[in-house]
C-alpha positions, 0 to 999 in steps of 0.5 A: 148478214143482213145489216139494219140501221138504228132506229128509236122506239117510245110508244107502245105496240097499241100506240103504233098499231092505232097510228097505223089504222088498226082496230085496237079495241080488243083489249086482250089482243092488245094487253101488254108491250115488250120493253122498247129497245132503242139501240138493238145490237146486230143479231139482237132481237128487235120487233118489226111492224109489217102489213101483209094482205091487209093485216097488221103483224108484230113480228119478232127478227133476230 
């Protein structure tokens, strides 16, 4: 079983993408955000930001 550390998220998905240099001008792609999870339990669904082949990906992890 993988263990994760605790983390804090207070910005929106668009905020983090812009901070990482992604083009956020496409309002359809960046419309909406998930509710932040400030203290996810092991096994709880959480969102991750990942850079893969120079593409910024937002993925869900359980």
